[in-house]
C-alpha positions in Angstrom: 168.1 110.9 109.2 166.1 111.0 112.4 162.3 111.5 112.6 160.1 113.5 114.9 156.7 111.9 114.7 153.7 114.1 115.4 150.0 113.2 115.2 149.5 114.6 111.7 152.9 114.4 110.1 156.6 113.6 110.7 159.6 115.8 110.2 163.1 114.4 109.4 166.5 115.9 110.0 169.9 114.8 111.0 170.8 114.4 114.6 173.4 117.2 114.1 170.7 119.5 112.8 168.4 118.6 115.7 171.1 119.3 118.3 171.8 122.7 116.7 168.2 123.7 117.6 167.8 121.9 120.8 169.8 123.3 123.7 169.4 125.4 126.8 168.0 128.8 126.2 166.3 130.3 123.2 166.6 128.2 120.1 164.4 130.3 117.8 167.4 131.6 115.8 168.7 128.1 115.4 165.3 126.8 114.3 165.1 129.6 111.8 168.5 128.6 110.4 167.2 125.1 109.9 164.3 126.5 107.9 166.9 127.5 105.3 167.8 123.9 104.7 166.0 122.8 101.5 165.3 119.3 102.9 163.5 120.7 105.9 161.7 123.6 104.2 160.4 121.2 101.5 158.9 118.9 104.1 157.2 121.8 105.8 155.8 123.1 102.5 154.3 119.6 101.8 152.8 119.5 105.3 151.2 122.9 104.9 150.3 125.6 107.4 147.0 124.3 108.6 148.3 120.9 109.7 151.2 122.6 111.5 148.7 125.1 113.1 146.4 122.3 114.2 149.3 120.3 115.6 150.6 123.3 117.6 147.1 124.1 118.9 147.1 120.8 120.8 150.1 121.9 122.9 147.9 124.6 124.4 150.9 127.0 124.6 149.6 129.5 122.0 146.3 131.2 121.4 144.5 131.6 118.1 146.2 135.0 117.3 149.7 133.5 118.0 148.9 130.5 115.8 147.8 132.8 112.9 151.5 133.6 112.4 152.5 130.9 110.0 156.2 131.9 109.9 156.4 131.7 113.7 154.6 128.4 113.6 157.4 127.0 111.3 160.0 128.0 113.9 157.9 126.5 116.7 157.4 123.1 114.9 161.1 122.8 113.9 162.2 123.7 117.5 159.8 121.0 118.9 160.9 118.5 116.2 164.6 119.1 117.0 163.9 118.7 120.8 162.0 115.5 120.2 164.7 114.0 118.1 167.5 114.9 120.5 165.4 113.5 123.5 164.8 110.2 121.6 168.4 109.8 120.7 170.2 110.3 124.0 
């Protein structure tokens, strides 16, 4: 397992999983597929929507109305986690 460390929490996934959601172009469908993995979805449930929202807010890429969509936030944080893991393991 590889770990993406954020300020408030960490997300673990395999390097293969991370590579599946970190590539050129739109990775949102791939990140959504990772959300179906019990190991990943359980981690996100334990983190909770507020911590994920607060973490994403620090990126400055989404406004308050964007961040109110918790389902979209899950995709965003998994996509970022996957990218961080791939980048750290090149």
